[in-house]
N, CA, C and O atoms as CSV, one atom per row, in Angstrom:
chain,resi,resn,atom,element,x,y,z
A,1,MET,N,N,1.784,8.921,-5.542
A,1,MET,CA,C,2.688,7.943,-6.610
A,1,MET,C,C,3.635,7.994,-5.319
A,1,MET,O,O,3.916,8.991,-4.653
A,2,PRO,N,N,4.085,6.581,-5.116
A,2,PRO,CA,C,4.808,6.021,-4.019
A,2,PRO,C,C,6.360,6.635,-3.981
A,2,PRO,O,O,6.884,6.929,-5.055
A,3,VAL,N,N,6.875,6.769,-3.098
A,3,VAL,CA,C,8.424,7.046,-3.026
A,3,VAL,C,C,8.956,5.822,-3.242
A,3,VAL,O,O,8.476,4.791,-2.772
A,4,ALA,N,N,10.064,5.883,-4.029
A,4,ALA,CA,C,10.880,4.979,-4.713
A,4,ALA,C,C,12.064,5.280,-3.775
A,4,ALA,O,O,12.605,6.386,-3.743
A,5,ALA,N,N,12.546,3.920,-2.785
A,5,ALA,CA,C,13.539,3.973,-1.879
A,5,ALA,C,C,14.566,2.748,-2.669
A,5,ALA,O,O,14.285,1.671,-3.195
A,6,GLN,N,N,15.521,3.286,-2.522
A,6,GLN,CA,C,16.826,2.328,-2.952
A,6,GLN,C,C,18.059,2.636,-1.997
A,6,GLN,O,O,18.481,3.711,-1.571
A,7,LYS,N,N,18.622,0.949,-1.748
A,7,LYS,CA,C,20.077,1.379,-1.170
A,7,LYS,C,C,21.211,0.435,-1.898
A,7,LYS,O,O,20.992,-0.696,-2.332
A,8,SER,N,N,22.251,1.012,-1.934
A,8,SER,CA,C,23.218,0.189,-2.471
A,8,SER,C,C,24.414,0.654,-2.025
A,8,SER,O,O,24.636,1.804,-1.647
A,9,VAL,N,N,25.412,-0.520,-2.085
A,9,VAL,CA,C,26.953,-0.212,-1.730
A,9,VAL,C,C,27.881,-0.047,-2.688
A,9,VAL,O,O,28.112,-0.897,-3.548
A,10,ARG,N,N,28.527,1.174,-2.583
A,10,ARG,CA,C,29.431,1.911,-3.709
A,10,ARG,C,C,30.746,2.095,-3.049
A,10,ARG,O,O,30.818,2.163,-1.822
A,11,LEU,N,N,32.008,2.196,-3.974
A,11,LEU,CA,C,33.298,2.460,-3.282
A,11,LEU,C,C,33.607,3.792,-3.600
A,11,LEU,O,O,33.557,4.386,-4.677
A,12,ARG,N,N,33.867,4.082,-2.709
A,12,ARG,CA,C,34.334,5.303,-2.205
A,12,ARG,C,C,35.908,5.748,-1.707
A,12,ARG,O,O,36.312,5.626,-0.551
A,13,GLY,N,N,36.475,6.138,-2.526
A,13,GLY,CA,C,37.846,5.932,-2.186
A,13,GLY,C,C,38.360,4.379,-2.179
A,13,GLY,O,O,38.409,3.503,-3.042
A,14,GLU,N,N,38.740,4.455,-0.720
A,14,GLU,CA,C,39.200,3.137,-0.763
A,14,GLU,C,C,38.110,2.212,0.176
A,14,GLU,O,O,38.383,1.024,0.343
A,15,ARG,N,N,36.973,2.733,0.735
A,15,ARG,CA,C,36.040,2.151,1.296
A,15,ARG,C,C,34.815,1.790,0.630
A,15,ARG,O,O,34.485,2.521,-0.304
A,16,ASP,N,N,34.009,0.728,0.943
A,16,ASP,CA,C,32.668,0.868,0.276
A,16,ASP,C,C,31.617,1.391,1.744
A,16,ASP,O,O,31.605,1.111,2.943
A,17,TYR,N,N,30.789,2.308,0.800
A,17,TYR,CA,C,29.588,2.564,2.048
A,17,TYR,C,C,28.592,2.739,1.483
A,17,TYR,O,O,28.507,3.219,0.352
A,18,LEU,N,N,27.375,2.259,2.409
A,18,LEU,CA,C,25.823,2.035,2.341
A,18,LEU,C,C,25.541,3.331,1.933
A,18,LEU,O,O,25.974,4.343,2.484
A,19,TYR,N,N,24.671,3.287,0.779
A,19,TYR,CA,C,23.820,4.583,0.507
A,19,TYR,C,C,22.378,4.239,0.431
A,19,TYR,O,O,21.923,3.143,0.104
A,20,ARG,N,N,21.594,5.490,0.828
A,20,ARG,CA,C,19.784,5.203,0.652
A,20,ARG,C,C,19.934,5.953,-0.667
A,20,ARG,O,O,20.995,6.430,-1.069
A,21,ARG,N,N,18.885,6.001,-1.231
A,21,ARG,CA,C,18.491,6.779,-2.500
A,21,ARG,C,C,17.357,6.906,-2.130
A,21,ARG,O,O,16.830,5.876,-1.708
A,22,ILE,N,N,16.596,8.074,-2.130
A,22,ILE,CA,C,14.934,8.372,-2.422
A,22,ILE,C,C,14.836,9.586,-3.316
A,22,ILE,O,O,15.482,10.619,-3.142
A,23,VAL,N,N,13.849,9.337,-4.425
A,23,VAL,CA,C,13.929,10.127,-5.265
A,23,VAL,C,C,14.965,10.320,-6.031
A,23,VAL,O,O,15.250,9.497,-6.901
A,24,ARG,N,N,15.778,11.573,-5.804
A,24,ARG,CA,C,17.186,11.540,-6.579
A,24,ARG,C,C,18.204,11.791,-5.575
A,24,ARG,O,O,19.292,12.137,-6.034
A,25,VAL,N,N,18.091,11.682,-4.103
A,25,VAL,CA,C,18.743,12.367,-3.382
A,25,VAL,C,C,19.677,10.978,-2.656
A,25,VAL,O,O,19.178,10.015,-2.075
A,26,ASP,N,N,21.001,11.210,-2.878
A,26,ASP,CA,C,21.491,9.680,-1.926
A,26,ASP,C,C,21.950,10.331,-0.684
A,26,ASP,O,O,21.965,11.553,-0.540
A,27,LYS,N,N,22.330,9.461,0.225
A,27,LYS,CA,C,22.645,9.867,1.574
A,27,LYS,C,C,23.807,8.695,1.900
A,27,LYS,O,O,23.732,7.539,1.482
A,28,ALA,N,N,24.687,9.125,2.570
A,28,ALA,CA,C,25.787,7.920,2.728
A,28,ALA,C,C,25.065,7.547,4.511
A,28,ALA,O,O,24.855,8.409,5.364
A,29,LEU,N,N,24.829,6.159,4.654
A,29,LEU,CA,C,24.721,5.364,5.782
A,29,LEU,C,C,25.844,4.968,6.663
A,29,LEU,O,O,25.763,4.454,7.778
A,30,GLY,N,N,26.869,5.276,6.016
A,30,GLY,CA,C,28.070,4.380,6.543
A,30,GLY,C,C,29.117,3.794,6.065
A,30,GLY,O,O,29.102,3.619,4.846
A,31,VAL,N,N,30.047,3.426,6.653
A,31,VAL,CA,C,31.048,2.533,5.999
A,31,VAL,C,C,30.318,1.063,6.333
A,31,VAL,O,O,29.510,0.793,7.221
A,32,ARG,N,N,30.928,0.173,5.242
A,32,ARG,CA,C,30.336,-1.082,5.545
A,32,ARG,C,C,30.890,-1.714,6.465
A,32,ARG,O,O,32.115,-1.802,6.555
A,33,SER,N,N,29.941,-2.327,7.408
A,33,SER,CA,C,30.133,-2.750,8.400
A,33,SER,C,C,28.893,-3.850,8.435
A,33,SER,O,O,28.001,-3.988,7.598
A,34,PRO,N,N,29.118,-4.609,9.688
A,34,PRO,CA,C,27.941,-5.725,10.068
A,34,PRO,C,C,26.663,-5.159,10.149
A,34,PRO,O,O,25.623,-5.748,9.855
A,35,THR,N,N,26.755,-4.002,10.554
A,35,THR,CA,C,25.702,-3.173,10.938
A,35,THR,C,C,24.957,-2.669,9.732
A,35,THR,O,O,23.759,-2.940,9.651
A,36,THR,N,N,25.523,-1.983,8.810
A,36,THR,CA,C,25.280,-1.744,7.553
A,36,THR,C,C,25.151,-2.782,6.380
A,36,THR,O,O,24.714,-2.512,5.261
A,37,GLU,N,N,25.513,-3.775,6.724
A,37,GLU,CA,C,24.852,-5.191,6.045
A,37,GLU,C,C,23.664,-5.714,6.575
A,37,GLU,O,O,22.725,-6.171,5.923
A,38,ALA,N,N,23.757,-5.621,7.783
A,38,ALA,CA,C,22.183,-6.024,8.265
A,38,ALA,C,C,21.236,-5.193,7.939
A,38,ALA,O,O,20.094,-5.637,7.821
A,39,ALA,N,N,21.502,-3.811,7.724
A,39,ALA,CA,C,20.600,-2.863,7.116
A,39,ALA,C,C,20.218,-2.867,6.020
A,39,ALA,O,O,19.068,-2.488,5.800
A,40,LEU,N,N,21.071,-3.304,4.944
A,40,LEU,CA,C,21.008,-3.607,3.865
A,40,LEU,C,C,20.129,-5.009,3.844
A,40,LEU,O,O,18.962,-4.846,3.490
A,41,ALA,N,N,20.416,-6.005,4.086
A,41,ALA,CA,C,19.738,-7.283,4.230
A,41,ALA,C,C,18.336,-6.949,4.801
A,41,ALA,O,O,17.384,-7.135,4.043
A,42,ALA,N,N,18.142,-6.564,5.820
A,42,ALA,CA,C,16.792,-5.821,5.989
A,42,ALA,C,C,15.848,-5.295,5.195
A,42,ALA,O,O,14.689,-5.607,4.923
A,43,PHE,N,N,16.615,-4.387,4.861
A,43,PHE,CA,C,15.718,-3.737,3.491
A,43,PHE,C,C,15.284,-4.282,2.169
A,43,PHE,O,O,14.224,-4.213,1.546
A,44,VAL,N,N,16.642,-4.944,1.900
A,44,VAL,CA,C,16.094,-6.034,0.705
A,44,VAL,C,C,14.959,-6.903,1.056
A,44,VAL,O,O,13.893,-6.960,0.442
A,45,ALA,N,N,15.280,-7.554,2.068
A,45,ALA,CA,C,13.787,-8.498,2.324
A,45,ALA,C,C,12.671,-7.711,2.504
A,45,ALA,O,O,11.723,-8.075,1.807
A,46,GLY,N,N,12.427,-6.573,3.340
A,46,GLY,CA,C,11.350,-5.727,3.594
A,46,GLY,C,C,10.953,-5.470,2.231
A,46,GLY,O,O,9.807,-5.822,1.952
A,47,LYS,N,N,11.619,-4.955,1.349
A,47,LYS,CA,C,11.356,-4.647,-0.414
A,47,LYS,C,C,10.701,-5.732,-1.054
A,47,LYS,O,O,9.650,-5.683,-1.695
A,48,SER,N,N,11.572,-6.926,-0.772
A,48,SER,CA,C,10.737,-8.280,-1.436
A,48,SER,C,C,9.496,-8.505,-1.042
A,48,SER,O,O,8.558,-8.690,-1.818
A,49,ALA,N,N,9.426,-8.501,0.135
A,49,ALA,CA,C,7.966,-9.054,0.808
A,49,ALA,C,C,6.723,-8.119,0.641
A,49,ALA,O,O,5.548,-8.481,0.585
A,50,LEU,N,N,7.238,-6.782,0.568
A,50,LEU,CA,C,6.134,-5.720,0.280
A,50,LEU,C,C,5.806,-5.734,-1.475
A,50,LEU,O,O,4.659,-5.458,-1.824
A,51,GLU,N,N,6.899,-6.077,-2.584
A,51,GLU,CA,C,6.366,-6.183,-3.431
A,51,GLU,C,C,5.567,-7.395,-4.006
A,51,GLU,O,O,4.759,-7.315,-4.932
A,52,GLN,N,N,5.981,-8.778,-3.177
A,52,GLN,CA,C,5.251,-9.703,-3.109
A,52,GLN,C,C,3.718,-9.370,-2.599
A,52,GLN,O,O,2.858,-9.850,-3.337
A,53,ARG,N,N,3.238,-8.641,-1.482
A,53,ARG,CA,C,2.352,-8.660,-0.797
A,53,ARG,C,C,1.556,-7.816,-1.956
A,53,ARG,O,O,0.382,-8.098,-2.192
A,54,ALA,N,N,2.126,-6.933,-2.562
A,54,ALA,CA,C,1.182,-5.879,-3.477
A,54,ALA,C,C,1.202,-6.666,-4.681
A,54,ALA,O,O,0.225,-6.202,-5.269
A,55,ASN,N,N,1.621,-7.447,-5.336
A,55,ASN,CA,C,1.693,-8.271,-6.028
A,55,ASN,C,C,0.379,-8.984,-6.086
A,55,ASN,O,O,-0.379,-8.830,-7.043
A,56,GLY,N,N,-0.024,-10.116,-4.618
A,56,GLY,CA,C,-0.713,-10.335,-4.060
A,56,GLY,C,C,-2.164,-9.375,-4.173
A,56,GLY,O,O,-3.133,-9.636,-4.886
A,57,LEU,N,N,-2.062,-8.624,-3.586
A,57,LEU,CA,C,-3.403,-7.744,-3.470
A,57,LEU,C,C,-3.740,-7.560,-4.710
A,57,LEU,O,O,-4.793,-8.102,-5.044
A,58,ARG,N,N,-3.051,-6.829,-5.679
A,58,ARG,CA,C,-3.285,-6.631,-7.244
A,58,ARG,C,C,-4.006,-7.732,-7.838
A,58,ARG,O,O,-5.023,-7.487,-8.487
A,59,GLN,N,N,-3.590,-8.937,-7.687
A,59,GLN,CA,C,-4.177,-10.081,-8.244
A,59,GLN,C,C,-5.853,-10.242,-7.611
A,59,GLN,O,O,-6.925,-10.300,-8.213
A,60,THR,N,N,-5.529,-10.279,-6.159
A,60,THR,CA,C,-7.302,-10.342,-5.668
A,60,THR,C,C,-8.111,-9.559,-6.156
A,60,THR,O,O,-9.166,-9.947,-6.657
A,61,TRP,N,N,-7.664,-8.008,-6.078
A,61,TRP,CA,C,-8.365,-6.755,-7.059
A,61,TRP,C,C,-9.003,-7.275,-8.058
A,61,TRP,O,O,-10.207,-7.528,-8.030
A,62,ASP,N,N,-8.033,-7.537,-9.303
A,62,ASP,CA,C,-8.223,-8.031,-10.546
A,62,ASP,C,C,-9.437,-9.147,-10.480
A,62,ASP,O,O,-10.454,-9.088,-11.171
A,63,GLY,N,N,-9.192,-9.983,-9.696
A,63,GLY,CA,C,-10.125,-11.285,-9.435
A,63,GLY,C,C,-11.427,-10.655,-8.883
A,63,GLY,O,O,-12.416,-11.387,-8.849
A,64,MET,N,N,-11.545,-9.278,-8.413
A,64,MET,CA,C,-12.846,-9.047,-7.567
A,64,MET,C,C,-13.627,-8.297,-8.994
A,64,MET,O,O,-14.837,-8.078,-8.943
A,65,ASP,N,N,-12.735,-7.899,-10.377
A,65,ASP,CA,C,-13.643,-7.046,-11.038
A,65,ASP,C,C,-14.986,-7.465,-11.555
A,65,ASP,O,O,-15.771,-6.570,-11.867
A,66,PRO,N,N,-15.448,-9.079,-11.722
A,66,PRO,CA,C,-16.611,-9.466,-11.854
A,66,PRO,C,C,-17.650,-9.072,-10.743
A,66,PRO,O,O,-18.800,-8.646,-10.843
A,67,VAL,N,N,-16.982,-9.312,-9.813
A,67,VAL,CA,C,-17.943,-9.334,-8.281
A,67,VAL,C,C,-18.566,-7.982,-8.570
A,67,VAL,O,O,-19.773,-7.797,-8.724
A,68,ASN,N,N,-17.333,-6.779,-8.645
A,68,ASN,CA,C,-18.041,-5.648,-8.416
A,68,ASN,C,C,-18.762,-5.010,-9.544
A,68,ASN,O,O,-19.480,-4.042,-9.295
A,69,ARG,N,N,-18.650,-5.444,-10.746
A,69,ARG,CA,C,-19.767,-5.510,-11.840
A,69,ARG,C,C,-20.931,-5.657,-11.422
A,69,ARG,O,O,-21.847,-4.854,-11.606
A,70,ALA,N,N,-21.006,-6.816,-10.752
A,70,ALA,CA,C,-22.306,-7.735,-10.653
A,70,ALA,C,C,-22.744,-6.894,-9.415
A,70,ALA,O,O,-23.934,-7.136,-9.212
A,71,MET,N,N,-22.138,-5.783,-8.285
A,71,MET,CA,C,-22.422,-5.510,-7.503
A,71,MET,C,C,-22.935,-3.981,-7.538
A,71,MET,O,O,-23.444,-3.294,-6.653
A,72,GLY,N,N,-22.555,-3.645,-9.143
A,72,GLY,CA,C,-22.729,-2.452,-9.789
A,72,GLY,C,C,-21.585,-1.295,-9.385
A,72,GLY,O,O,-21.767,-0.079,-9.425
A,73,LEU,N,N,-20.553,-1.881,-9.047
A,73,LEU,CA,C,-19.238,-1.061,-8.481
A,73,LEU,C,C,-18.918,-0.718,-9.957
A,73,LEU,O,O,-18.397,0.393,-10.053
A,74,GLY,N,N,-19.049,-1.218,-10.864
A,74,GLY,CA,C,-18.353,-0.844,-12.176
A,74,GLY,C,C,-18.755,0.237,-13.094
A,74,GLY,O,O,-18.590,0.425,-14.299
A,75,ARG,N,N,-19.348,0.904,-12.121
A,75,ARG,CA,C,-20.101,2.247,-12.554
A,75,ARG,C,C,-18.915,3.672,-11.831
A,75,ARG,O,O,-19.185,4.842,-12.102
A,76,VAL,N,N,-18.123,3.452,-11.265
A,76,VAL,CA,C,-16.949,4.087,-10.322
A,76,VAL,C,C,-15.914,3.985,-11.159
A,76,VAL,O,O,-15.923,3.512,-12.295
A,77,PRO,N,N,-14.806,4.554,-10.421
A,77,PRO,CA,C,-13.500,4.230,-11.058
A,77,PRO,C,C,-13.073,3.128,-10.205
A,77,PRO,O,O,-13.677,3.057,-9.135
A,78,LYS,N,N,-12.108,2.187,-10.442
A,78,LYS,CA,C,-11.866,1.114,-9.619
A,78,LYS,C,C,-10.979,1.871,-8.159
A,78,LYS,O,O,-11.111,1.361,-7.047
A,79,ILE,N,N,-10.244,2.913,-8.343
A,79,ILE,CA,C,-9.549,3.401,-6.793
A,79,ILE,C,C,-10.973,3.549,-6.185
A,79,ILE,O,O,-11.177,2.844,-5.197
A,80,VAL,N,N,-12.016,4.361,-6.614
A,80,VAL,CA,C,-13.174,4.516,-5.688
A,80,VAL,C,C,-13.598,3.227,-4.854
A,80,VAL,O,O,-13.665,3.243,-3.625
A,81,ALA,N,N,-13.874,2.119,-5.628
A,81,ALA,CA,C,-14.387,1.094,-5.103
A,81,ALA,C,C,-13.389,0.548,-4.265
A,81,ALA,O,O,-13.921,0.011,-3.293
A,82,ARG,N,N,-12.229,0.472,-4.249
A,82,ARG,CA,C,-10.787,0.133,-3.471
A,82,ARG,C,C,-11.048,0.641,-2.427
A,82,ARG,O,O,-11.328,-0.138,-1.516
A,83,ILE,N,N,-11.065,2.108,-2.135
A,83,ILE,CA,C,-11.058,3.178,-1.123
A,83,ILE,C,C,-12.391,2.672,-0.160
A,83,ILE,O,O,-12.263,2.344,1.020
A,84,LEU,N,N,-13.337,2.676,-0.699
A,84,LEU,CA,C,-14.774,2.226,-0.303
A,84,LEU,C,C,-14.640,0.860,0.562
A,84,LEU,O,O,-15.248,0.690,1.619
A,85,LYS,N,N,-13.750,-0.110,-0.033
A,85,LYS,CA,C,-13.832,-1.498,0.644
A,85,LYS,C,C,-12.585,-1.282,1.680
A,85,LYS,O,O,-12.636,-1.872,2.759
A,86,VAL,N,N,-11.851,-0.733,1.477
A,86,VAL,CA,C,-10.865,-0.268,2.605
A,86,VAL,C,C,-11.534,0.390,3.908
A,86,VAL,O,O,-11.341,0.070,5.081
A,87,LEU,N,N,-12.298,1.305,3.438
A,87,LEU,CA,C,-12.614,2.247,4.818
A,87,LEU,C,C,-13.894,1.421,5.375
A,87,LEU,O,O,-14.270,1.553,6.539
A,88,ASP,N,N,-14.503,0.599,4.492
A,88,ASP,CA,C,-15.605,-0.778,4.987
A,88,ASP,C,C,-14.734,-1.753,6.234
A,88,ASP,O,O,-15.251,-1.922,7.339
A,89,LYS,N,N,-13.504,-2.289,5.918
A,89,LYS,CA,C,-12.789,-2.907,6.734
A,89,LYS,C,C,-12.271,-2.333,7.599
A,89,LYS,O,O,-12.042,-3.042,8.579
A,90,ALA,N,N,-11.898,-1.063,7.695
A,90,ALA,CA,C,-11.456,-0.243,8.430
A,90,ALA,C,C,-12.648,0.401,9.422
A,90,ALA,O,O,-12.164,1.180,10.243
A,91,GLY,N,N,-13.504,0.308,9.480
A,91,GLY,CA,C,-14.745,0.514,10.181
A,91,GLY,C,C,-14.709,2.353,9.893
A,91,GLY,O,O,-14.732,3.143,10.837
A,92,GLY,N,N,-14.663,2.702,8.739
A,92,GLY,CA,C,-14.473,3.830,8.421
A,92,GLY,C,C,-15.811,4.398,8.429
A,92,GLY,O,O,-16.778,3.898,9.004
A,93,PRO,N,N,-15.805,5.793,7.555
A,93,PRO,CA,C,-17.551,6.416,7.597
A,93,PRO,C,C,-18.517,5.534,7.054
A,93,PRO,O,O,-19.542,5.176,7.634
A,94,ARG,N,N,-18.220,5.260,6.130
A,94,ARG,CA,C,-19.416,4.475,5.491
A,94,ARG,C,C,-19.910,3.331,6.293
A,94,ARG,O,O,-21.061,2.943,6.095
A,95,SER,N,N,-19.025,2.642,7.340
A,95,SER,CA,C,-19.738,1.553,8.167
A,95,SER,C,C,-20.545,2.172,9.220
A,95,SER,O,O,-21.275,1.372,9.805
A,96,SER,N,N,-20.612,3.547,9.667
A,96,SER,CA,C,-21.350,3.758,10.668
A,96,SER,C,C,-22.650,4.092,10.380
A,96,SER,O,O,-22.953,4.788,9.410
A,97,LYS,N,N,-23.555,3.571,11.282
A,97,LYS,CA,C,-24.935,3.692,10.706
A,97,LYS,C,C,-25.644,5.330,10.527
A,97,LYS,O,O,-26.753,5.581,10.055
A,98,ALA,N,N,-24.753,6.194,10.996
A,98,ALA,CA,C,-24.957,7.531,10.937
A,98,ALA,C,C,-24.499,8.262,9.411
A,98,ALA,O,O,-25.062,9.188,8.827
A,99,ALA,N,N,-23.410,7.577,9.051
A,99,ALA,CA,C,-23.063,7.883,8.013
A,99,ALA,C,C,-24.174,7.063,6.661
A,99,ALA,O,O,-24.494,7.817,5.743
A,100,GLN,N,N,-24.463,6.260,6.627
A,100,GLN,CA,C,-25.091,5.108,6.142
A,100,GLN,C,C,-26.517,5.967,5.713
A,100,GLN,O,O,-26.817,6.347,4.581
A,101,SER,N,N,-27.384,6.167,7.123
A,101,SER,CA,C,-28.579,7.036,7.056
A,101,SER,C,C,-28.705,8.195,6.432
A,101,SER,O,O,-29.786,8.672,6.084
A,102,SER,N,N,-27.112,8.935,6.180
A,102,SER,CA,C,-27.371,10.216,5.417
A,102,SER,C,C,-27.335,10.374,4.144
A,102,SER,O,O,-27.482,11.418,3.509
A,103,HIS,N,N,-27.145,9.366,3.785
A,103,HIS,CA,C,-27.006,9.030,2.130
A,103,HIS,C,C,-27.797,7.838,1.751
A,103,HIS,O,O,-27.784,6.688,2.192
A,104,PRO,N,N,-28.583,8.484,0.697
A,104,PRO,CA,C,-29.969,7.527,0.203
A,104,PRO,C,C,-29.042,6.077,-0.434
A,104,PRO,O,O,-29.473,4.976,-0.093
A,105,ARG,N,N,-28.446,6.103,-0.869
A,105,ARG,CA,C,-27.714,5.050,-1.531
A,105,ARG,C,C,-27.296,3.869,-0.453
A,105,ARG,O,O,-27.246,2.706,-0.855
A,106,TRP,N,N,-26.972,4.214,1.031
A,106,TRP,CA,C,-26.601,3.386,1.913
A,106,TRP,C,C,-27.647,3.641,3.312
A,106,TRP,O,O,-27.369,3.920,4.478
A,107,ALA,N,N,-28.818,3.432,2.691
A,107,ALA,CA,C,-29.856,4.217,3.917
A,107,ALA,C,C,-30.145,3.053,4.468
A,107,ALA,O,O,-30.401,2.074,3.767
A,108,VAL,N,N,-30.139,3.004,5.984
A,108,VAL,CA,C,-30.407,1.788,6.808
A,108,VAL,C,C,-31.847,1.827,6.900
A,108,VAL,O,O,-32.433,2.870,7.190
A,109,HIS,N,N,-32.458,0.718,6.661
A,109,HIS,CA,C,-34.025,0.846,7.377
A,109,HIS,C,C,-34.328,0.428,9.229
A,109,HIS,O,O,-33.781,-0.387,9.973
A,110,SER,N,N,-35.393,1.379,9.437
A,110,SER,CA,C,-35.608,0.976,10.804
A,110,SER,C,C,-35.716,-0.683,11.273
A,110,SER,O,O,-35.648,-1.600,10.454
A,111,GLU,N,N,-35.825,-0.803,12.168
A,111,GLU,CA,C,-36.029,-2.540,12.489
A,111,GLU,C,C,-37.797,-2.905,12.264
A,111,GLU,O,O,-38.403,-3.959,12.070
A,112,GLN,N,N,-38.234,-1.447,12.403
A,112,GLN,CA,C,-39.850,-1.315,12.206
A,112,GLN,C,C,-40.365,-1.607,10.808
A,112,GLN,O,O,-41.488,-2.093,10.669
A,113,ASP,N,N,-39.543,-1.315,9.702
A,113,ASP,CA,C,-39.713,-1.967,8.547
A,113,ASP,C,C,-40.114,-2.913,8.148
A,113,ASP,O,O,-40.076,-3.140,6.938
């Protein structure tokens, strides 16, 4: 489960403070100033960019469902297929010849075959 982070500006006494909330814990990051305003703006921009990226990736994954079924990946939970795809792209254990040849499903035929 991803950690939900939030930042907000609240009035405390006579001054506005920037707060960061992670899970249910609030921490004051300082009195409202150009520095804290910049931190808040960077946080909001970064969060928006990550949400857009996550939505785009989710749409890509959903669009790959027919391909996954055609390749026989419909037999495993989506999360397993996603992890395997990420490992392949990252050069993980599935992409090495040793790992492929150690499992019959990923068997690599020698060039003599």
